[in-house]
N, C-alpha and C positions, 0 to 999 in steps of 0.2 A: 583603625590603621595601626601599623606596627612602628615601633620606635627602636632603633638599634642601640639601646642602653640597658643597664640593669639597675644596680643599687645606688642609692644616695645615702649619706650619713647625716645624723643629727648634729647640730652645732657642738654639743658637748663631747661628741666622739671624734671630732677632727683634731689634727695635730695643731697645736697653738702656733701663733705667728713667730715665736722665738725658737721654733724647731731648728736644731743644729743642721748645718748644711755640709758637714764634713763628708758624709757618704756620697752626696751629690757631686762634690768636688773630686772625690776619689774616682767616681764613675766617669767624670769628664776626662780626667787624665788617662784612664784606662781605655776609653774610646779613642783618644788621640793615639795612644800606643798601637791600637789595632789598625787605625787608618795608616799609620806610618809603616806598619808591617805588611799590609795587604795591598798596597798600591802596586800595580803592575804596568810599568811604562813600556813594556815590550808589546802590549796589545794596542791596537788602534781603535777598537770598537767601544772600549770603556777603560777607565783608569782604576775604579774600585768595583767590587761586587755590588750590584744594584738590582732594582726591580726590573722585571723583563721589559718594561716600557723603554728602558734605555736603548734597546735594540730597535724599537719602532720609532724612536725620535732622533736623538743625536748624542754624541759622547760628552758634551759640555754642559748641557742645560742645567738650570737651577733645580728643576724638579727631580730629574733622574740621573743627571750626568755628574761631572767632576766639580762643578762650581760649589755645590752645597758642602761636600766634605772639605774642600779647600778652605772655604770660609770658616768652617768650624775649627779646623786645624790652626788657622791664623789667629783665631780669637781665644784659643785655649792656652793658658799660661803653663809653663814648665812641662811642655810635652816632651816625653823622653822616647827617643827612637833607638833602634839597635846600635847606632853609632855613638850614642851618648846624648847629652843634653841638646835640645833644639831651642834656640833662643826664641822668646815670645815674639809673635808677630812675623816670624819667618817660615817659609815653606821649604821643604827639601828641594834641592836643585832639580832633581828628576821630575818632581811634580810640576814645577814652574816651566821647565822646558817642554814637557809633554803638553801642557795646557796651551802655552803660547805657540806651540808648533802645529796645533790642529788647524787644518784648512777650513776657512769660513767662507760662506757665500750665500747669496739670497736664493740660489737654486737648491741648496741643501738645508738651509736653516730658515724657519719661519721668523717673523718679526717679534713674536709675543714675549711676555715677561717670564713665564715659568718654563716654557719649553723652547724658547727662541732667543734671538739676538739681543733683545732689550734686557733680559735678565743676565745674559752673559756679559754684556757691556757694564751693567751695574756691578756685577760681581768682580769683574776685572778692575774696575775703578776702586772698589773697596779693598781689593787685594794689593793695591799699590801700583797697579799697572795703568796709570791714568791715561797715557797717550794711546795705549792699545784700546782701552775702554771707549775713548772718544772716537777712535777709528771704527770700532764696531757700531757705535751709534750712527755714524755717517753712512755705514753700509746698510743698516736696517731701513733708513729713510728711502733707500732705492728699491726696497722690496716690492715686487708686483702684488704681494698679498697684504700690503700695508693696511688697507681698509676693509678686508674681507670679513673680519670677525670683530664684534664690538667688545668682548669681555676683557676683564683684567687678566684672566688666565692665558688666553690665547691671542688677544687682539688689541684693538685701538686703545682701550683704557689702560692696558698694561704698558704698551710702549709710550703712552702719554705720561703715565706715572714715572717711568724711567727718564723721560725728557725733563720733567719737573725736578727729579732728583739731580740730574746733571746740571740743570740751571742753578739749583741751590748750592751745589758743590763748586761750580766753576764760575758762576756769574755771567756766563755767556748768553746773550740774548737769543741766539739761534735756537737754543733748546726751549725757551719759553714760546717762541714763535711756532715751533713744531708742536708743542703741547696745545697751543691754541688751535692749530689745524686739526689735531685729534678731537678737541672739544667741539669744533664746528661740525666735524663729520658725525659725531654722536648726536648733536642737535638735529642734524638733517635726517638721521635714520631712526630717531625715537618714534615709538608708537604711543600715541596719547589716548588715555582713557580716563574721563572725568578729571580729577586732579592728580593723576599719576602718569608715569611714562615707563616704557620698557623697551627691550630690544630683542629681536628674533635672532637666534644663532644660525649662522649659515652652515655650521658644522652638522647640525641635525634638524634644522628647520623649526625648532621649538623655542619657546620663551622659558628661560630658566629663572629660578629664584636663588638668592644667596650671594656670597662674595665672589667665588671664583668665576662662575659663568653667568651670574644674574645681575640684577639691577643694583644691588647693594654695593658691589665692588666698583661699578661704573659711577655710582653716586659719590663715592669717596674721592675718586679722581676729579670729578667735576667740581666738588666742593673745594679742593685744593686749588684748582684752576681759577675758580671764582675769587678766592681770597687773594691770589697773587695778581690777578688782572683787574679786579673790581668790576668785571662784567657780570651784571645781574642775571643775564640769560643763563650763564653756567650755574649760578647759585639756585635759580628757580628750578632748573632741570635736575640738579642734584637732589633737592628736596623731593621733587616729584618721583624721582627714581627710588629713593629710600621708601617713600610712602607706598610705592607699588608693592615692594616686598612686605611691608607691614600689613597692607591690605590683604595679602594672600597667606598670612600666617594661619595655622590651624590651632585651635584652642581646645584643650581637653584637661583631664585630671592631672596630666603631666605638665601642663602649662603651655606656653607658646612654642610652636614647633613649625618646621618648614620641610616641605618636600623638595626634591630637585626640580621637578616640573609638575604641571597640573596633571592629576590623575595618578601620580606615583603612589603606590600603596605604602611606602616606607617614609617615616619621618626621621630626619637626620639631626644629630646634635653637633656636627663637626664643623670644621673651619671652611674648607673649600665648598662643601655643600652643607647647609643647615644652620642651626642656631648660633654656634660660636662665631661664624663669619658675619652674620647679620648683627649680632651683639657687638662685635668689635667695631663695626661701622657706627652703630648707634652711640657708643661711648665717645667716639671721636667727634661725631656731629655735636654732641652735647658740649664737649670741651671747646670746640672751635666756634660754635654759634651761641652757646649759652642758653639754649632752649631746654627748659626744665623737663618738658614731656619726654625728650629723648634720653635724658638722664634717668628718669623714672623707668622708662622702657628698658634701658640697658640693664638696670638693676634687676628688673623682673626677668629678663631673658637670662641673665647670669645665674639667678637662683634656679630657674627652670632647667638650665643646661648643665649645671654642675653635677657630675657623677663621680663616684669613687672607682667604679669598675666598668670596663667595656672590653671588647674582645681583641682590640688591636692597639698598640702603643704609639703609632706613627703620628706625624704632624698634620698631613692634609685631611685624613679621614680616620682619626684616632684620638687617643687621650692627650697627646702632646699639643694638638691644636686647641682642645678645650682648655688645657692648662695655660696656653698663651693668652686666651681670652680672659682668664682669671687675672693674669699679670697685666693685661690692658686695663682691667677694671681697677686694679691696685694702683697702677701708674697714674691714671687720670682722676681717681677719687681720693687716693691716699688712705683708703680703708684697709686696715691690716687683715681683716677677715678674708679678703680675696687672695692675699698672698698665702694665708694659711690653707685655703682651698687648693691653691697651686701646689703647695708642698704635699697635700694629700694625694693629688693626682700623680706627682712625681714618685711618691712612695709606691703607688701601684705600678707605675711604669718600670721601676727598678725590679719588680718581680719578673719582668720579661727578660732580664739580662741573661746573656749567654757568656759565661765567664770561664777563663782558664788562666794559667800563669802568664800568658802573653798579652792579655787584655780583655776588653769587654766589647760585645757586639749585640745587636738587636735583630729580631726577625722582622721581616716586612709583611706585606699584606698576605693574608691566609696563614701566616705564621709558619710557612713551610720552607723558608730559606733565609739566610742572613743577607741583609741589604744594608748598604752604607749611604744610600742616597738621602736627599733632603725631604722628598715627599713621603716616603714610607719607612725609612730606616734610621740608622744611627745619627746621620748628620742633622736631620730635622729634630730628632729627640734631643740630641746634644745642644742644639741652638736654644731649645726651650730650657733645658737644665742650666745652660750658661746664663741665660737672661733671668732665671729664677734666683741665682746667687748674686747676680750683678744687674739689677733692674735698669733698663735702658730702652731706647727706641727699638722698634720691631723691624727686623730685616724685611725688605721688599714691601713694607706697608707704610712706614713713617718716612717722611722726607727729611 
């Protein structure tokens, strides 16, 4: 089977943990400059140049819409726009008014985390628009598509995670109650096989592996729900779901790898699909449950997943997502080697920069156009680089 990666480096060839981050910080400032220069609030279909999927989804989504670049801008210090210094933590008035002025509804926006209302609500809250974020959460609970899809990316586990996030930020019981409803729905629809469980996607009728569409992402939501409620059913299902993906790993000379679905001829090292996503869940299971087997497996998957080179720099299906997994390993183990690996990956990502006197941008999928979105372009890459120089929780994953 084919794996979409190329070269790894020996330990002695890697950049040491003390690698200076000045170039990464300069790149972050230049990305912010470009975002400030290229937003177009005269358009209604998108605010920044993005992957073509923005036109097939919606203008605000986390994955392809305005939320990702806005979050990066807010988190980037000393962002300098054409009018001068932009204070840290503030967005230009035009960006704010455009985003808050977009019409939202359950007839045009699905409920999910990465392309729907749950992610928009989460982003709005993190951008400081708390009341609007809560209003969007109330809206998504009325969606006729609420229980159509199980996954983190599109469905129940994603809006369940957002509910837990809002419970953590506001303390309001209604969000925990809604998360429990999501968990109950996943218990009811799980397909059990031996000591594992999985879910069939209504999107394509197949059972997926991995974080975005598969059992690993659902497992992480159920584990958080178990720890908050003490309900053993959610904990048992969480473990069974993770074990499903582990049972369907393929092992070769390249190590543990995952397909998207059974019969896929390609093995993926990435976050939304593949090893980086499964590994990110494994290290959190070890951290939260203390089960050594999961820690050992997380290290093994990290060693097998690390690459210095691949053909796309983006977050969802590229180097930045693998780099985020290395930062997860560093954050939860404290082992500096993983941060050194993340710097290695960042060094390669910087080779993809498109730079002029006005700023820096990155190409998206297929490397044929500049994109600023979270899934494929500058926003997702920038969020990885920002977390690299300032290790912290991971957006839309940690509560």
